[in-house]
C-alpha positions in Angstrom: 2.7 -13.6 18.5 5.1 -10.5 18.0 3.6 -7.2 18.7 1.7 -5.9 16.2 3.7 -3.4 13.7 0.0 -1.2 13.2 -2.0 -1.3 15.3 -6.1 0.5 15.0 -7.6 1.3 17.9 -11.6 2.1 17.8 -11.1 4.7 14.9 -13.9 6.4 14.1 -14.4 9.2 11.4 -17.2 10.8 9.9 -18.1 13.4 6.8 -21.2 14.7 7.9 -24.0 12.0 8.4 -21.8 9.8 6.7 -20.0 7.3 9.1 -16.7 5.5 7.2 -15.0 4.4 9.9 -16.8 3.3 12.7 -15.1 2.3 15.8 -12.4 0.3 13.6 -10.3 -2.0 15.1 -7.6 -4.1 13.9 -3.8 -5.0 13.6 -0.7 -5.8 11.0 1.7 -8.2 12.4 5.4 -7.6 11.5 6.1 -9.2 7.8 2.4 -10.3 6.5 0.4 -9.3 4.0 -2.9 -8.3 5.4 -5.8 -7.7 3.3 -8.7 -5.1 3.4 -12.0 -6.1 1.6 -15.7 -5.1 1.9 -17.9 -3.9 -0.7 -17.9 0.1 -2.1 -18.3 2.6 0.2 -17.5 0.2 3.5 -14.5 2.5 3.9 -11.2 0.7 3.1 -9.7 4.0 1.4 -10.6 6.0 4.1 -9.2 4.5 6.3 -5.9 3.9 4.6 -6.3 7.8 4.2 -5.8 7.8 7.8 -2.8 5.7 7.8 -1.1 7.8 6.1 -1.7 10.7 7.8 -4.1 12.4 4.7 -7.1 12.9 6.9 -7.3 12.3 10.9 -9.7 10.3 12.8 -12.8 11.7 15.0 -11.7 9.5 17.9 -9.4 6.2 18.4 -5.8 6.1 18.1 -3.6 4.2 15.1 -0.4 3.4 16.3 2.5 2.3 14.3 6.0 0.4 15.9 4.2 1.4 18.9 4.5 5.0 18.3 0.7 6.8 18.7 0.4 8.7 14.8 -1.9 11.6 16.0 -0.2 15.0 15.4 2.4 13.2 12.8 2.4 14.9 9.6 2.4 12.9 6.1 5.8 12.9 5.3 7.3 12.4 8.8 5.1 8.9 8.6 7.3 8.1 5.5 10.3 9.1 7.0 9.2 6.5 9.8 9.3 4.2 7.0 5.3 4.2 6.3 4.7 4.3 2.7 1.5 4.5 0.3 1.1 3.5 -3.4 -2.2 4.9 -5.1 -5.1 3.5 -7.1 -4.4 6.1 -9.5 -0.2 6.0 -10.8 1.6 8.9 -9.5 4.7 9.0 -12.2 6.4 11.9 -13.8 5.3 10.7 -17.5 8.2 13.1 -18.8 11.2 11.9 -17.1 12.2 8.2 -17.5 11.9 5.2 -14.9 15.6 5.7 -13.6 14.8 9.5 -12.9 11.5 9.2 -10.9 13.2 6.5 -9.0 16.1 9.4 -8.2 13.3 11.5 -7.2 11.8 8.8 -5.1 14.7 7.9 -3.6 16.0 11.8 -2.4 12.2 12.5 -1.4 12.7 10.4 1.6 15.9 11.2 2.0 14.7 14.7 2.4 17.8 15.6 -0.4 17.6 18.7 -3.0 15.1 17.7 -6.3 18.3 17.7 -8.9 16.1 16.2 -11.6 17.8 17.7 -14.5 20.4 14.7 -13.5 21.3 11.6 -14.5 20.8 8.8 -11.6 24.0 7.2 -12.2 26.2 11.1 -12.2 25.6 10.6 -8.9 27.1 7.5 -7.7 25.6 6.7 -4.0 22.3 7.6 -5.3 22.8 5.6 -8.8 23.5 2.4 -6.7 20.3 2.8 -4.9 18.2 3.3 -8.3 19.5 -0.1 -9.6 18.3 -1.4 -6.0 15.4 -0.4 -7.0 14.8 -1.4 -10.3 15.9 -4.7 -9.1 13.4 -4.8 -6.5 10.5 -4.1 -9.2 12.0 -6.0 -11.7 12.1 -2.6 -14.4 15.7 -2.9 -15.0 15.8 -2.8 -18.8 13.0 0.0 -18.9 14.9 2.2 -16.8 15.7 4.5 -19.8 12.5 4.5 -20.7 10.2 7.9 -20.2 7.6 6.7 -18.2 4.7 7.7 -20.3 5.9 4.6 -22.6 5.4 2.3 -19.9 2.4 0.0 -19.9 -0.1 0.6 -17.4 1.1 -2.7 -15.5 4.5 -1.3 -15.3 3.4 2.2 -14.6 2.4 0.3 -11.4 5.7 -1.5 -11.0 7.2 2.0 -10.9 4.3 3.5 -8.5 5.6 0.5 -5.8 8.9 0.9 -6.6 8.7 4.8 -5.7 6.7 3.9 -2.7 9.5 1.8 -1.7 12.1 4.1 -2.2 12.5 5.2 1.4 13.5 2.6 4.3 9.7 1.1 3.8 8.5 -0.8 7.1 4.8 -1.0 6.3 3.6 -0.5 2.6 -0.2 0.4 2.2 -1.4 -0.4 -1.6 -4.7 0.9 -2.3 -6.4 -0.9 -5.0 -3.3 -1.7 -6.7 -4.7 -3.9 -10.1 -7.4 -1.7 -10.3 -7.7 -0.9 -14.5 -5.3 -4.2 -15.1 -5.2 -7.1 -17.5 -4.6 -10.6 -16.3 -0.9 -10.4 -17.7 -0.4 -6.9 -15.4 -2.3 -9.1 -13.0 -0.1 -11.9 -12.9 3.0 -9.7 -12.6 2.3 -7.3 -9.8 0.8 -10.3 -8.0 4.4 -11.8 -8.6 6.3 -8.2 -7.1 3.8 -8.2 -4.5 4.5 -11.9 -3.5 8.0 -11.3 -4.3 7.9 -8.9 -1.2 6.4 -10.9 1.5 8.2 -11.6 4.8 10.7 -8.3 3.7 8.6 -5.7 4.9 4.8 -5.2 5.8 2.1 -4.8 3.6 -2.0 -3.5 4.1 -3.2 -4.3 0.9 -6.6 -3.2 -0.3 -7.9 -5.1 -3.4 -11.6 -5.9 -4.8 -10.1 -8.6 -7.0 -10.7 -11.8 -4.5 -8.1 -14.4 -6.5 -5.2 -11.7 -5.8 -6.7 -11.1 -2.1 -6.7 -15.3 -1.3 -3.9 -16.1 -3.0 -1.5 -13.3 -1.3 -2.9 -12.5 2.1 -1.3 -14.4 5.2 -4.7 -12.4 7.2 -8.0 -10.4 6.0 -10.0 -8.4 7.3 -13.5 -7.6 6.0 -14.6 -4.1 6.5 -19.0 -3.1 6.4 -20.3 0.6 6.7 -16.6 1.2 8.2 -16.7 -1.8 10.7 -14.2 -4.7 10.5 -16.6 -7.8 11.0 -14.1 -10.9 11.2 -10.4 -11.0 10.6 -8.9 -14.1 10.0 -6.8 -16.4 7.7 -7.8 -16.9 4.3 -9.5 -20.1 5.0 -11.6 -18.7 8.3 -12.6 -15.8 6.0 -14.2 -18.1 3.0 -16.2 -20.3 5.9 -17.0 -17.4 7.8 -21.0 -17.4 7.8 -21.1 -13.7 8.4 -18.5 -12.4 5.8 -20.7 -15.1 3.3 -24.0 -13.2 4.3 -22.6 -9.5 4.3 -20.2 -9.6 1.3 -18.5 -12.5 -0.1 -21.7 -14.5 -1.1 -21.9 -15.8 -4.9 -18.0 -14.9 -5.1 -16.9 -18.1 -3.8 
């Protein structure tokens, strides 16, 4: 097996009397979709926040491409290729889809925010915007203000903005939240289309989505990983059945 792109090694994070991550360890292999599942309060979003650099672990280490991320800022992690898409879309609703993507590309490249210019005014930037639009299937909505997009389209745009740089690992935190069946299908297609092209760590409550997309799954309970395996192995694991899945399956 290849060296993992991401290695979480004995990470613990406490908030007062609450232990959100408890000696948590797991790895994510290059090119795989690795899912984190678990009941509410199991520490899924907390570990995503620690991976992106928004909060720091109290103990343990996180390694990305062999580099210890301790002390590395959120922007620096993004420049290393570690990108995050949030539970709630973070698009600029008054700007067009293309302008949102142009801003994200410029941010990843460390350029100034010339947001008053149309994306195609800069040929090099325009080419990158076109590629980003195609990647998330929003070519026909390029000039549409983001406020006019459906919830599902905003999530597609949010993912596109997260992928604006040279992303190697994409952190997806409940991307299907608030979506209807149609939006879930479309976003699932988008994520499936990225499979093998980059590495994805996916937090999601929709078990149909998880078991259809994930190569491996880690199950978190009270901040600990009680099992990691393929979807088939996780379905059959008695401890997982007792602790979380139960009647869901």
